[in-house]
C-alpha positions in Angstrom: -1.1 -10.2 14.5 -2.5 -8.4 17.3 -0.4 -5.2 19.2 -1.3 -4.2 22.4 -2.5 -1.3 23.7 -0.7 1.1 26.4 2.6 1.5 24.4 3.5 5.1 22.5 3.3 5.4 18.9 6.9 4.5 18.5 6.5 1.5 20.5 3.7 -0.1 19.0 5.6 0.7 15.8 8.8 -1.3 16.4 6.8 -3.5 17.8 5.0 -4.8 14.6 7.9 -4.7 12.5 9.6 -7.0 15.5 6.7 -9.5 14.9 5.7 -8.6 19.5 2.3 -8.2 20.7 4.6 -5.9 23.6 7.0 -3.9 24.0 8.7 -2.5 27.3 11.0 1.0 27.4 14.6 -0.2 27.1 13.9 -3.7 25.6 16.5 -3.9 22.3 15.1 -5.5 19.4 15.7 -6.3 15.4 13.7 -5.1 12.5 14.3 -5.2 8.6 14.3 -1.7 7.6 14.6 -0.4 4.3 16.3 3.3 5.1 18.6 4.8 8.0 17.3 8.6 9.0 19.7 9.9 11.2 20.8 13.9 12.2 24.3 14.9 11.1 25.7 14.8 14.8 25.6 11.1 15.2 25.7 9.9 11.2 28.6 9.6 10.1 28.9 6.6 13.0 25.5 5.2 12.4 25.4 5.2 8.5 29.4 3.5 8.3 27.6 0.5 10.3 24.4 0.2 8.5 26.1 0.5 5.3 28.8 -2.7 6.5 25.9 -4.7 7.4 23.0 -3.8 4.5 25.1 -3.1 1.9 26.7 -0.1 0.0 23.1 0.5 -1.6 21.6 1.0 1.3 19.3 4.2 1.4 20.2 7.0 3.5 18.1 10.5 4.3 20.7 12.5 6.7 18.8 15.5 8.7 20.7 18.8 9.7 20.1 20.6 13.1 21.0 23.7 12.2 20.0 26.5 11.0 21.6 27.9 7.8 19.7 31.0 7.9 
């Protein structure tokens, strides 16, 4: 499948993952993912939903937005 140009890198990645040729800003898509990456502020809510939808063994990566130094 060829993904059209004139999209951001994120739009191109999500278009390919959702098997679409083009995405527009604000469009919702469903894609298969293998890991959730979130930051510590939104993490608890999104981790709960992710684990509920994909199982307790689903991989999660949490990135802290605070500098501990």
